[in-house]
C-alpha positions in Angstrom: 0.0 0.0 0.0 2.8 2.4 0.9 4.6 1.7 -2.4 1.5 2.9 -4.4 1.3 6.0 -2.2 5.0 6.6 -2.7 4.5 6.7 -6.5 1.7 9.3 -6.4 2.4 11.3 -3.2 6.0 10.6 -2.1 6.1 12.9 1.0 2.9 11.4 2.4 4.3 7.9 2.1 7.4 8.9 4.0 5.3 10.7 6.6 3.4 7.4 7.2 6.6 5.7 8.1 7.0 8.0 11.1 10.3 9.5 10.1 9.8 13.3 10.3 13.3 14.2 9.2 13.0 12.0 6.1 9.6 13.6 5.5 11.2 17.1 5.4 14.0 15.9 3.2 11.5 14.2 0.9 9.5 17.5 0.6 12.6 19.3 -0.5 13.6 16.6 -3.0 10.1 16.5 -4.4 10.1 20.3 -4.9 13.5 20.1 -6.6 12.2 17.3 -8.9 9.5 14.6 -8.7 11.9 11.8 -9.6 14.4 12.4 -6.7 11.5 12.6 -4.3 10.0 9.4 -5.7 13.3 7.5 -5.4 13.8 8.7 -1.8 10.3 7.7 -0.9 10.6 4.2 -2.3 13.9 3.7 -0.4 12.5 4.9 2.9 9.3 2.7 2.5 11.5 -0.3 1.6 13.7 0.3 4.6 10.8 0.6 6.9 9.3 -2.7 5.5 12.6 -4.4 5.9 12.9 -3.2 9.5 9.4 -4.5 10.4 10.2 -7.8 8.8 13.4 -8.2 10.8 11.6 -7.3 14.0 9.0 -9.9 13.3 11.7 -12.5 12.5 13.6 -11.7 15.7 10.5 -12.2 17.8 10.0 -15.7 16.3 13.4 -16.8 17.4 
């Protein structure tokens, strides 16, 4: 779901990850150009998903 949001509204997708500093950076990148903001949003969303997956994996062990 966040990947789709990252494509259409990159700053909002980053805001939903809970990283306020990354949100501000993404606003700046999106203002400078849509593509840099999009790339940053996808990276932040992917990193957050990976973090949640690792937390879930560590709780199983």
